[in-house]
N, CA, C and O atoms as a Maestro MAE file, in Angstrom:
{
 s_m_m2io_version
 :::
 2.0.0
}

f_m_ct {
 s_m_title
 :::
 protein
 m_atom[272] {
  # First column is atom index #
  i_m_mmod_type
  r_m_x_coord
  r_m_y_coord
  r_m_z_coord
  i_m_residue_number
  s_m_chain_name
  s_m_pdb_residue_name
  s_m_pdb_atom_name
  i_m_atomic_number
  :::
  1 25 -35.583 -58.588 22.469 1 A "MET " " N  " 7
  2 3 -35.249 -57.716 21.825 1 A "MET " " CA " 6
  3 2 -35.701 -57.319 20.564 1 A "MET " " C  " 6
  4 15 -35.874 -56.148 20.224 1 A "MET " " O  " 8
  5 25 -35.916 -58.462 19.771 2 A "ARG " " N  " 7
  6 3 -36.290 -58.539 18.499 2 A "ARG " " CA " 6
  7 2 -37.831 -57.973 18.359 2 A "ARG " " C  " 6
  8 15 -38.232 -57.215 17.476 2 A "ARG " " O  " 8
  9 25 -38.426 -58.404 19.206 3 A "ILE " " N  " 7
  10 3 -40.022 -58.414 19.635 3 A "ILE " " CA " 6
  11 2 -40.387 -56.871 19.775 3 A "ILE " " C  " 6
  12 15 -41.350 -56.267 19.302 3 A "ILE " " O  " 8
  13 25 -39.258 -56.374 20.622 4 A "LYS " " N  " 7
  14 3 -39.507 -54.865 21.048 4 A "LYS " " CA " 6
  15 2 -39.184 -53.838 19.637 4 A "LYS " " C  " 6
  16 15 -39.841 -52.802 19.536 4 A "LYS " " O  " 8
  17 25 -38.136 -54.186 18.563 5 A "SER " " N  " 7
  18 3 -37.905 -53.674 17.491 5 A "SER " " CA " 6
  19 2 -39.189 -53.819 16.641 5 A "SER " " C  " 6
  20 15 -39.619 -52.846 16.020 5 A "SER " " O  " 8
  21 25 -39.741 -54.893 16.608 6 A "ALA " " N  " 7
  22 3 -40.917 -55.039 15.545 6 A "ALA " " CA " 6
  23 2 -42.031 -54.305 16.363 6 A "ALA " " C  " 6
  24 15 -42.919 -53.933 15.596 6 A "ALA " " O  " 8
  25 25 -42.205 -54.070 17.286 7 A "CYS " " N  " 7
  26 3 -43.402 -53.360 17.796 7 A "CYS " " CA " 6
  27 2 -43.079 -51.728 17.643 7 A "CYS " " C  " 6
  28 15 -43.914 -50.844 17.453 7 A "CYS " " O  " 8
  29 25 -42.009 -51.614 17.745 8 A "THR " " N  " 7
  30 3 -41.606 -50.237 17.495 8 A "THR " " CA " 6
  31 2 -41.681 -49.660 16.096 8 A "THR " " C  " 6
  32 15 -42.104 -48.522 15.890 8 A "THR " " O  " 8
  33 25 -41.226 -50.539 15.063 9 A "THR " " N  " 7
  34 3 -41.377 -50.160 13.898 9 A "THR " " CA " 6
  35 2 -43.010 -50.253 13.466 9 A "THR " " C  " 6
  36 15 -43.508 -49.469 12.658 9 A "THR " " O  " 8
  37 25 -43.866 -51.479 14.221 10 A "LEU " " N  " 7
  38 3 -45.016 -51.128 13.724 10 A "LEU " " CA " 6
  39 2 -45.649 -50.026 14.097 10 A "LEU " " C  " 6
  40 15 -46.422 -49.367 13.402 10 A "LEU " " O  " 8
  41 25 -45.249 -49.770 15.448 11 A "THR " " N  " 7
  42 3 -45.945 -48.386 15.949 11 A "THR " " CA " 6
  43 2 -45.553 -47.378 14.943 11 A "THR " " C  " 6
  44 15 -46.480 -46.945 14.258 11 A "THR " " O  " 8
  45 25 -44.236 -46.863 14.687 12 A "SER " " N  " 7
  46 3 -43.819 -45.955 13.611 12 A "SER " " CA " 6
  47 2 -44.746 -45.832 12.502 12 A "SER " " C  " 6
  48 15 -45.292 -44.789 12.143 12 A "SER " " O  " 8
  49 25 -44.907 -47.241 11.876 13 A "ARG " " N  " 7
  50 3 -45.658 -47.351 10.580 13 A "ARG " " CA " 6
  51 2 -47.395 -46.820 10.857 13 A "ARG " " C  " 6
  52 15 -48.073 -46.151 10.077 13 A "ARG " " O  " 8
  53 25 -47.737 -47.265 11.967 14 A "PHE " " N  " 7
  54 3 -49.119 -46.706 11.932 14 A "PHE " " CA " 6
  55 2 -49.361 -45.467 12.306 14 A "PHE " " C  " 6
  56 15 -50.381 -44.926 11.879 14 A "PHE " " O  " 8
  57 25 -48.413 -44.709 13.242 15 A "ARG " " N  " 7
  58 3 -48.619 -43.316 13.388 15 A "ARG " " CA " 6
  59 2 -48.281 -42.718 12.001 15 A "ARG " " C  " 6
  60 15 -49.059 -41.843 11.621 15 A "ARG " " O  " 8
  61 25 -47.278 -43.031 11.199 16 A "ASP " " N  " 7
  62 3 -47.015 -42.406 9.957 16 A "ASP " " CA " 6
  63 2 -48.519 -42.421 8.972 16 A "ASP " " C  " 6
  64 15 -49.024 -41.438 8.430 16 A "ASP " " O  " 8
  65 25 -49.052 -43.916 8.939 17 A "ARG " " N  " 7
  66 3 -50.326 -43.442 8.573 17 A "ARG " " CA " 6
  67 2 -51.445 -42.539 8.598 17 A "ARG " " C  " 6
  68 15 -52.027 -41.851 7.760 17 A "ARG " " O  " 8
  69 25 -51.574 -42.800 10.023 18 A "LEU " " N  " 7
  70 3 -52.755 -42.052 10.692 18 A "LEU " " CA " 6
  71 2 -52.492 -40.450 10.559 18 A "LEU " " C  " 6
  72 15 -53.411 -39.631 10.561 18 A "LEU " " O  " 8
  73 25 -51.105 -40.113 10.441 19 A "THR " " N  " 7
  74 3 -50.648 -38.319 10.752 19 A "THR " " CA " 6
  75 2 -50.370 -37.960 8.917 19 A "THR " " C  " 6
  76 15 -50.059 -36.832 8.536 19 A "THR " " O  " 8
  77 25 -50.527 -38.959 8.112 20 A "ASP " " N  " 7
  78 3 -50.578 -38.819 6.624 20 A "ASP " " CA " 6
  79 2 -51.472 -38.137 6.002 20 A "ASP " " C  " 6
  80 15 -52.494 -38.793 5.801 20 A "ASP " " O  " 8
  81 25 -51.500 -36.889 5.544 21 A "GLU " " N  " 7
  82 3 -52.723 -36.193 4.570 21 A "GLU " " CA " 6
  83 2 -52.359 -36.113 3.388 21 A "GLU " " C  " 6
  84 15 -52.636 -35.105 2.738 21 A "GLU " " O  " 8
  85 25 -51.791 -36.957 2.943 22 A "SER " " N  " 7
  86 3 -51.300 -36.656 1.414 22 A "SER " " CA " 6
  87 2 -52.639 -36.631 0.497 22 A "SER " " C  " 6
  88 15 -52.579 -36.003 -0.560 22 A "SER " " O  " 8
  89 25 -53.850 -37.291 0.858 23 A "GLY " " N  " 7
  90 3 -55.207 -37.123 -0.313 23 A "GLY " " CA " 6
  91 2 -55.947 -36.242 0.527 23 A "GLY " " C  " 6
  92 15 -57.164 -36.420 0.495 23 A "GLY " " O  " 8
  93 25 -55.564 -35.421 1.202 24 A "MET " " N  " 7
  94 3 -56.570 -34.425 1.529 24 A "MET " " CA " 6
  95 2 -56.614 -33.215 0.918 24 A "MET " " C  " 6
  96 15 -57.607 -32.560 1.237 24 A "MET " " O  " 8
  97 25 -55.755 -32.609 0.022 25 A "SER " " N  " 7
  98 3 -56.204 -31.806 -0.865 25 A "SER " " CA " 6
  99 2 -56.992 -32.158 -1.989 25 A "SER " " C  " 6
  100 15 -57.595 -31.313 -2.651 25 A "SER " " O  " 8
  101 25 -57.006 -33.108 -2.178 26 A "THR " " N  " 7
  102 3 -57.986 -33.652 -3.495 26 A "THR " " CA " 6
  103 2 -59.141 -33.738 -3.123 26 A "THR " " C  " 6
  104 15 -59.970 -33.418 -3.974 26 A "THR " " O  " 8
  105 25 -59.607 -34.127 -1.935 27 A "ILE " " N  " 7
  106 3 -60.736 -34.144 -1.319 27 A "ILE " " CA " 6
  107 2 -61.441 -32.398 -0.973 27 A "ILE " " C  " 6
  108 15 -62.579 -31.987 -1.203 27 A "ILE " " O  " 8
  109 25 -60.520 -31.834 -0.494 28 A "GLU " " N  " 7
  110 3 -60.772 -30.326 0.051 28 A "GLU " " CA " 6
  111 2 -61.143 -29.692 -1.417 28 A "GLU " " C  " 6
  112 15 -62.160 -29.022 -1.599 28 A "GLU " " O  " 8
  113 25 -60.237 -29.976 -2.382 29 A "TYR " " N  " 7
  114 3 -60.529 -29.121 -3.879 29 A "TYR " " CA " 6
  115 2 -61.918 -29.508 -4.167 29 A "TYR " " C  " 6
  116 15 -62.675 -28.604 -4.521 29 A "TYR " " O  " 8
  117 25 -62.450 -30.911 -4.055 30 A "ALA " " N  " 7
  118 3 -63.980 -31.450 -4.494 30 A "ALA " " CA " 6
  119 2 -64.890 -30.747 -3.559 30 A "ALA " " C  " 6
  120 15 -65.950 -30.318 -4.013 30 A "ALA " " O  " 8
  121 25 -64.610 -30.581 -2.335 31 A "LEU " " N  " 7
  122 3 -66.000 -30.101 -1.548 31 A "LEU " " CA " 6
  123 2 -65.680 -28.505 -1.806 31 A "LEU " " C  " 6
  124 15 -66.623 -27.717 -1.728 31 A "LEU " " O  " 8
  125 25 -64.518 -28.079 -2.076 32 A "GLY " " N  " 7
  126 3 -64.885 -26.175 -2.403 32 A "GLY " " CA " 6
  127 2 -65.440 -26.306 -3.882 32 A "GLY " " C  " 6
  128 15 -66.066 -25.325 -4.282 32 A "GLY " " O  " 8
  129 25 -65.300 -27.384 -4.761 33 A "SER " " N  " 7
  130 3 -65.673 -27.103 -6.355 33 A "SER " " CA " 6
  131 2 -67.374 -27.058 -5.987 33 A "SER " " C  " 6
  132 15 -68.122 -26.173 -6.403 33 A "SER " " O  " 8
  133 25 -67.767 -28.117 -5.186 34 A "VAL " " N  " 7
  134 3 -69.211 -28.400 -4.995 34 A "VAL " " CA " 6
  135 2 -69.632 -27.428 -4.467 34 A "VAL " " C  " 6
  136 15 -70.567 -26.937 -5.099 34 A "VAL " " O  " 8
  137 25 -69.286 -26.747 -3.301 35 A "ALA " " N  " 7
  138 3 -69.702 -25.374 -2.746 35 A "ALA " " CA " 6
  139 2 -69.671 -24.324 -3.538 35 A "ALA " " C  " 6
  140 15 -70.567 -23.516 -3.294 35 A "ALA " " O  " 8
  141 25 -68.730 -23.955 -4.677 36 A "ALA " " N  " 7
  142 3 -68.741 -22.980 -5.734 36 A "ALA " " CA " 6
  143 2 -69.986 -23.355 -6.241 36 A "ALA " " C  " 6
  144 15 -70.776 -22.413 -6.179 36 A "ALA " " O  " 8
  145 25 -70.429 -24.298 -6.684 37 A "ALA " " N  " 7
  146 3 -71.362 -24.517 -7.886 37 A "ALA " " CA " 6
  147 2 -73.017 -24.477 -6.978 37 A "ALA " " C  " 6
  148 15 -74.098 -24.130 -7.452 37 A "ALA " " O  " 8
  149 25 -72.761 -24.894 -5.750 38 A "ALA " " N  " 7
  150 3 -74.012 -24.560 -5.245 38 A "ALA " " CA " 6
  151 2 -74.271 -23.225 -5.235 38 A "ALA " " C  " 6
  152 15 -75.385 -22.839 -5.587 38 A "ALA " " O  " 8
  153 25 -73.214 -22.248 -4.800 39 A "LEU " " N  " 7
  154 3 -73.189 -20.917 -4.635 39 A "LEU " " CA " 6
  155 2 -73.625 -20.298 -5.829 39 A "LEU " " C  " 6
  156 15 -74.500 -19.434 -5.770 39 A "LEU " " O  " 8
  157 25 -73.110 -20.642 -6.933 40 A "ALA " " N  " 7
  158 3 -73.471 -20.377 -8.403 40 A "ALA " " CA " 6
  159 2 -74.960 -20.498 -8.430 40 A "ALA " " C  " 6
  160 15 -75.672 -19.535 -8.711 40 A "ALA " " O  " 8
  161 25 -75.380 -21.554 -8.168 41 A "ALA " " N  " 7
  162 3 -77.120 -21.962 -8.734 41 A "ALA " " CA " 6
  163 2 -77.701 -21.097 -7.748 41 A "ALA " " C  " 6
  164 15 -78.816 -20.755 -8.140 41 A "ALA " " O  " 8
  165 25 -77.432 -20.626 -6.696 42 A "VAL " " N  " 7
  166 3 -78.025 -20.129 -5.545 42 A "VAL " " CA " 6
  167 2 -78.041 -18.421 -6.371 42 A "VAL " " C  " 6
  168 15 -79.122 -17.888 -6.619 42 A "VAL " " O  " 8
  169 25 -77.156 -17.964 -6.600 43 A "LEU " " N  " 7
  170 3 -76.833 -16.605 -7.028 43 A "LEU " " CA " 6
  171 2 -77.699 -16.329 -8.405 43 A "LEU " " C  " 6
  172 15 -78.353 -15.328 -8.694 43 A "LEU " " O  " 8
  173 25 -77.474 -17.637 -9.220 44 A "TYR " " N  " 7
  174 3 -78.362 -17.324 -10.585 44 A "TYR " " CA " 6
  175 2 -79.914 -17.718 -10.319 44 A "TYR " " C  " 6
  176 15 -80.695 -17.614 -11.265 44 A "TYR " " O  " 8
  177 25 -80.252 -18.044 -9.400 45 A "GLY " " N  " 7
  178 3 -81.361 -18.234 -9.125 45 A "GLY " " CA " 6
  179 2 -82.170 -16.890 -8.319 45 A "GLY " " C  " 6
  180 15 -83.376 -16.684 -8.455 45 A "GLY " " O  " 8
  181 25 -81.296 -16.073 -7.502 46 A "VAL " " N  " 7
  182 3 -81.701 -14.907 -7.144 46 A "VAL " " CA " 6
  183 2 -81.482 -13.844 -8.294 46 A "VAL " " C  " 6
  184 15 -82.105 -12.801 -8.096 46 A "VAL " " O  " 8
  185 25 -80.850 -13.876 -9.269 47 A "ILE " " N  " 7
  186 3 -80.430 -12.905 -10.251 47 A "ILE " " CA " 6
  187 2 -81.538 -12.892 -11.005 47 A "ILE " " C  " 6
  188 15 -81.981 -11.784 -11.306 47 A "ILE " " O  " 8
  189 25 -82.299 -14.203 -11.525 48 A "ASN " " N  " 7
  190 3 -83.250 -14.450 -12.494 48 A "ASN " " CA " 6
  191 2 -84.865 -14.264 -11.975 48 A "ASN " " C  " 6
  192 15 -85.899 -14.373 -12.634 48 A "ASN " " O  " 8
  193 25 -84.665 -13.931 -10.492 49 A "ALA " " N  " 7
  194 3 -86.075 -13.888 -9.818 49 A "ALA " " CA " 6
  195 2 -86.800 -12.504 -10.286 49 A "ALA " " C  " 6
  196 15 -86.020 -11.556 -10.374 49 A "ALA " " O  " 8
  197 25 -87.878 -12.288 -10.535 50 A "SER " " N  " 7
  198 3 -88.453 -11.332 -11.509 50 A "SER " " CA " 6
  199 2 -88.345 -9.910 -10.786 50 A "SER " " C  " 6
  200 15 -88.231 -8.842 -11.388 50 A "SER " " O  " 8
  201 25 -88.405 -10.086 -9.246 51 A "ALA " " N  " 7
  202 3 -87.754 -8.732 -8.727 51 A "ALA " " CA " 6
  203 2 -86.784 -7.923 -8.668 51 A "ALA " " C  " 6
  204 15 -86.777 -6.705 -8.489 51 A "ALA " " O  " 8
  205 25 -85.850 -8.752 -8.847 52 A "VAL " " N  " 7
  206 3 -84.521 -8.735 -8.994 52 A "VAL " " CA " 6
  207 2 -84.135 -8.313 -10.251 52 A "VAL " " C  " 6
  208 15 -83.183 -7.534 -10.269 52 A "VAL " " O  " 8
  209 25 -84.724 -8.688 -11.509 53 A "VAL " " N  " 7
  210 3 -84.845 -8.470 -12.944 53 A "VAL " " CA " 6
  211 2 -85.429 -7.146 -12.903 53 A "VAL " " C  " 6
  212 15 -84.720 -6.240 -13.342 53 A "VAL " " O  " 8
  213 25 -86.399 -6.896 -12.534 54 A "ASP " " N  " 7
  214 3 -87.492 -5.270 -12.564 54 A "ASP " " CA " 6
  215 2 -86.480 -4.351 -11.769 54 A "ASP " " C  " 6
  216 15 -86.275 -3.168 -12.042 54 A "ASP " " O  " 8
  217 25 -85.963 -4.957 -10.895 55 A "ALA " " N  " 7
  218 3 -84.938 -3.638 -10.049 55 A "ALA " " CA " 6
  219 2 -83.726 -3.498 -10.887 55 A "ALA " " C  " 6
  220 15 -83.379 -2.326 -11.032 55 A "ALA " " O  " 8
  221 25 -82.982 -4.398 -11.487 56 A "ILE " " N  " 7
  222 3 -81.903 -3.735 -12.409 56 A "ILE " " CA " 6
  223 2 -82.391 -3.229 -13.473 56 A "ILE " " C  " 6
  224 15 -81.819 -2.229 -13.905 56 A "ILE " " O  " 8
  225 25 -83.312 -3.635 -14.045 57 A "GLU " " N  " 7
  226 3 -83.631 -2.735 -15.252 57 A "GLU " " CA " 6
  227 2 -84.237 -1.477 -14.830 57 A "GLU " " C  " 6
  228 15 -84.090 -0.586 -15.666 57 A "GLU " " O  " 8
  229 25 -84.954 -1.101 -13.649 58 A "GLY " " N  " 7
  230 3 -85.574 -0.054 -13.351 58 A "GLY " " CA " 6
  231 2 -84.234 1.012 -12.892 58 A "GLY " " C  " 6
  232 15 -84.341 2.239 -12.870 58 A "GLY " " O  " 8
  233 25 -83.208 0.391 -12.606 59 A "ILE " " N  " 7
  234 3 -81.692 1.130 -12.226 59 A "ILE " " CA " 6
  235 2 -81.275 1.569 -13.585 59 A "ILE " " C  " 6
  236 15 -81.056 2.778 -13.665 59 A "ILE " " O  " 8
  237 25 -81.092 0.777 -14.821 60 A "ILE " " N  " 7
  238 3 -80.574 1.012 -15.832 60 A "ILE " " CA " 6
  239 2 -81.365 1.897 -16.661 60 A "ILE " " C  " 6
  240 15 -80.814 2.808 -17.281 60 A "ILE " " O  " 8
  241 25 -82.476 1.722 -16.714 61 A "THR " " N  " 7
  242 3 -83.440 2.676 -17.230 61 A "THR " " CA " 6
  243 2 -83.375 4.154 -16.767 61 A "THR " " C  " 6
  244 15 -83.373 5.172 -17.460 61 A "THR " " O  " 8
  245 25 -83.331 4.038 -15.660 62 A "GLY " " N  " 7
  246 3 -83.381 5.636 -14.853 62 A "GLY " " CA " 6
  247 2 -81.894 6.395 -15.119 62 A "GLY " " C  " 6
  248 15 -81.829 7.604 -15.341 62 A "GLY " " O  " 8
  249 25 -80.533 5.383 -15.057 63 A "ALA " " N  " 7
  250 3 -79.528 5.985 -15.164 63 A "ALA " " CA " 6
  251 2 -79.474 6.493 -16.668 63 A "ALA " " C  " 6
  252 15 -79.011 7.607 -16.913 63 A "ALA " " O  " 8
  253 25 -79.964 5.641 -17.697 64 A "LEU " " N  " 7
  254 3 -79.850 6.267 -19.097 64 A "LEU " " CA " 6
  255 2 -80.763 7.227 -19.600 64 A "LEU " " C  " 6
  256 15 -80.510 7.988 -20.534 64 A "LEU " " O  " 8
  257 25 -82.147 7.169 -18.780 65 A "THR " " N  " 7
  258 3 -82.891 8.344 -19.202 65 A "THR " " CA " 6
  259 2 -82.785 9.681 -18.234 65 A "THR " " C  " 6
  260 15 -83.644 10.464 -18.638 65 A "THR " " O  " 8
  261 25 -82.274 10.085 -17.438 66 A "ASN " " N  " 7
  262 3 -82.234 11.000 -16.585 66 A "ASN " " CA " 6
  263 2 -80.687 11.924 -17.101 66 A "ASN " " C  " 6
  264 15 -79.565 11.419 -17.148 66 A "ASN " " O  " 8
  265 25 -80.987 13.154 -17.394 67 A "THR " " N  " 7
  266 3 -80.364 14.057 -17.994 67 A "THR " " CA " 6
  267 2 -79.702 14.890 -16.507 67 A "THR " " C  " 6
  268 15 -80.356 15.260 -15.532 67 A "THR " " O  " 8
  269 25 -78.415 15.003 -16.701 68 A "PRO " " N  " 7
  270 3 -77.925 16.055 -15.773 68 A "PRO " " CA " 6
  271 2 -78.363 17.429 -15.645 68 A "PRO " " C  " 6
  272 15 -77.840 18.169 -14.812 68 A "PRO " " O  " 8
  :::
 }
 m_bond[271] {
  # First column is bond index #
  i_m_from
  i_m_to
  i_m_order
  :::
  1 1 2 1
  2 2 3 1
  3 3 4 2
  4 3 5 1
  5 5 6 1
  6 6 7 1
  7 7 8 2
  8 7 9 1
  9 9 10 1
  10 10 11 1
  11 11 12 2
  12 11 13 1
  13 13 14 1
  14 14 15 1
  15 15 16 2
  16 15 17 1
  17 17 18 1
  18 18 19 1
  19 19 20 2
  20 19 21 1
  21 21 22 1
  22 22 23 1
  23 23 24 2
  24 23 25 1
  25 25 26 1
  26 26 27 1
  27 27 28 2
  28 27 29 1
  29 29 30 1
  30 30 31 1
  31 31 32 2
  32 31 33 1
  33 33 34 1
  34 34 35 1
  35 35 36 2
  36 35 37 1
  37 37 38 1
  38 38 39 1
  39 39 40 2
  40 39 41 1
  41 41 42 1
  42 42 43 1
  43 43 44 2
  44 43 45 1
  45 45 46 1
  46 46 47 1
  47 47 48 2
  48 47 49 1
  49 49 50 1
  50 50 51 1
  51 51 52 2
  52 51 53 1
  53 53 54 1
  54 54 55 1
  55 55 56 2
  56 55 57 1
  57 57 58 1
  58 58 59 1
  59 59 60 2
  60 59 61 1
  61 61 62 1
  62 62 63 1
  63 63 64 2
  64 63 65 1
  65 65 66 1
  66 66 67 1
  67 67 68 2
  68 67 69 1
  69 69 70 1
  70 70 71 1
  71 71 72 2
  72 71 73 1
  73 73 74 1
  74 74 75 1
  75 75 76 2
  76 75 77 1
  77 77 78 1
  78 78 79 1
  79 79 80 2
  80 79 81 1
  81 81 82 1
  82 82 83 1
  83 83 84 2
  84 83 85 1
  85 85 86 1
  86 86 87 1
  87 87 88 2
  88 87 89 1
  89 89 90 1
  90 90 91 1
  91 91 92 2
  92 91 93 1
  93 93 94 1
  94 94 95 1
  95 95 96 2
  96 95 97 1
  97 97 98 1
  98 98 99 1
  99 99 100 2
  100 99 101 1
  101 101 102 1
  102 102 103 1
  103 103 104 2
  104 103 105 1
  105 105 106 1
  106 106 107 1
  107 107 108 2
  108 107 109 1
  109 109 110 1
  110 110 111 1
  111 111 112 2
  112 111 113 1
  113 113 114 1
  114 114 115 1
  115 115 116 2
  116 115 117 1
  117 117 118 1
  118 118 119 1
  119 119 120 2
  120 119 121 1
  121 121 122 1
  122 122 123 1
  123 123 124 2
  124 123 125 1
  125 125 126 1
  126 126 127 1
  127 127 128 2
  128 127 129 1
  129 129 130 1
  130 130 131 1
  131 131 132 2
  132 131 133 1
  133 133 134 1
  134 134 135 1
  135 135 136 2
  136 135 137 1
  137 137 138 1
  138 138 139 1
  139 139 140 2
  140 139 141 1
  141 141 142 1
  142 142 143 1
  143 143 144 2
  144 143 145 1
  145 145 146 1
  146 146 147 1
  147 147 148 2
  148 147 149 1
  149 149 150 1
  150 150 151 1
  151 151 152 2
  152 151 153 1
  153 153 154 1
  154 154 155 1
  155 155 156 2
  156 155 157 1
  157 157 158 1
  158 158 159 1
  159 159 160 2
  160 159 161 1
  161 161 162 1
  162 162 163 1
  163 163 164 2
  164 163 165 1
  165 165 166 1
  166 166 167 1
  167 167 168 2
  168 167 169 1
  169 169 170 1
  170 170 171 1
  171 171 172 2
  172 171 173 1
  173 173 174 1
  174 174 175 1
  175 175 176 2
  176 175 177 1
  177 177 178 1
  178 178 179 1
  179 179 180 2
  180 179 181 1
  181 181 182 1
  182 182 183 1
  183 183 184 2
  184 183 185 1
  185 185 186 1
  186 186 187 1
  187 187 188 2
  188 187 189 1
  189 189 190 1
  190 190 191 1
  191 191 192 2
  192 191 193 1
  193 193 194 1
  194 194 195 1
  195 195 196 2
  196 195 197 1
  197 197 198 1
  198 198 199 1
  199 199 200 2
  200 199 201 1
  201 201 202 1
  202 202 203 1
  203 203 204 2
  204 203 205 1
  205 205 206 1
  206 206 207 1
  207 207 208 2
  208 207 209 1
  209 209 210 1
  210 210 211 1
  211 211 212 2
  212 211 213 1
  213 213 214 1
  214 214 215 1
  215 215 216 2
  216 215 217 1
  217 217 218 1
  218 218 219 1
  219 219 220 2
  220 219 221 1
  221 221 222 1
  222 222 223 1
  223 223 224 2
  224 223 225 1
  225 225 226 1
  226 226 227 1
  227 227 228 2
  228 227 229 1
  229 229 230 1
  230 230 231 1
  231 231 232 2
  232 231 233 1
  233 233 234 1
  234 234 235 1
  235 235 236 2
  236 235 237 1
  237 237 238 1
  238 238 239 1
  239 239 240 2
  240 239 241 1
  241 241 242 1
  242 242 243 1
  243 243 244 2
  244 243 245 1
  245 245 246 1
  246 246 247 1
  247 247 248 2
  248 247 249 1
  249 249 250 1
  250 250 251 1
  251 251 252 2
  252 251 253 1
  253 253 254 1
  254 254 255 1
  255 255 256 2
  256 255 257 1
  257 257 258 1
  258 258 259 1
  259 259 260 2
  260 259 261 1
  261 261 262 1
  262 262 263 1
  263 263 264 2
  264 263 265 1
  265 265 266 1
  266 266 267 1
  267 267 268 2
  268 267 269 1
  269 269 270 1
  270 270 271 1
  271 271 272 2
  :::
 }
}
């Protein structure tokens, strides 16, 4: 009977360890931060491309020079 109790306790401990997600939120935040930084780098590259800069300047210049 003592062996059965020890096996039950050991099985319960393994199950608790395998289903424990106490460290997952830290990993999720880290991966989210890396993904956000990568997206920011891509957007920075797109916005600083000469075609985009020229298009934005054209829109702003057109809006400021046209009179209704």
